Structure formats: structure tokens, C-alpha cells
N, C-alpha and C positions, 0 to 999 in steps of 0.2 A: 436549513441552506441551497440553494436551487443549483449552485455553479456546479456541471459537472467534472468527472474525472476522466479525462481525455485519456484513452490507450491507443499508440499505431503499432503500426507491425514491427517487428525487432530490426536494428538497423545494426551494421559492422560495430561487435562489442571494442570498449578502448578499457586501457589496459588503468580500471581503478582499485583501488588495495582494502580491501573487506573485510569483515572479520563474522566468529559463529556468533548467533543469539539465538538462542532457541524460549520459544512463549509455546502457552498454550491457545487454542482459539477452538471454536466450538465448529461438530463437525459439516453443519449446513453452512457456512463462512469456507470452510476448505472446498466444500463443492463447488462455490461459486469460484474461487481462485482457479479451479480445475479448470472451468471452462473458459473463464477469462484464459488462461492460460493457453488452452487448444485452437482459441478462435484466432491468436494476436500473434501467434510463434514465438511468445515467451514464456519466462518457465516463472512459475507461483514464484519462487524466490525475487527475479526479476520486478513482478507485480505489484509484491508488498514492499521493496523496497521504494518504486514509485509512489503507491497509497502512502506512506510513512513520511517521503519527502513531501506531497501534496499536503499532506496535516500537517505536517512542520509551517510551514509556508501561510497555511492559512488558519493556524490557530491563533485565536483569543482566551486570552485567560480574563474574566471577570471576576468580581468578589466575590465571596459567599456571602448573603444576606440571612442566611437563614441560622445564623449563628451555630455552625457545627464545627 
């Protein structure tokens, strides 16, 4: 996939509803989100939310052809 995941500087916060959701990720991925958060003035949480929304919007399911 060649499309870039574009992140802009943080804008004023809207009144969105949220829930707590716990996941485990590789330390290297956490470190990358730390760097992105610092560069964008956004929290890791905000960046992960953006990434998850992007993933859902660009997700394509394909049939498994390996008979698994």
C-alpha cells in the first residue's frame, strides 16, 4: 500500500465520546508513536485513534485461499 498516513498539527478539541480500550504493542511501535506525538503536538492516544480510523476506512477483506 503506497498511500501515506497524513497527520497534521493538533487543532481545537471537539466533544467526542470515548471509551477505554487496552492493547499490547511492540516497544518499537510505542517509541515511534512517542516520536510522532512529539512532532505533531498530539497524544499517542490521538494518533492511534487516527491510525485505527484510517485502517478501518482503507481495510479490504479478501478470501483466504490457503484453506486455513
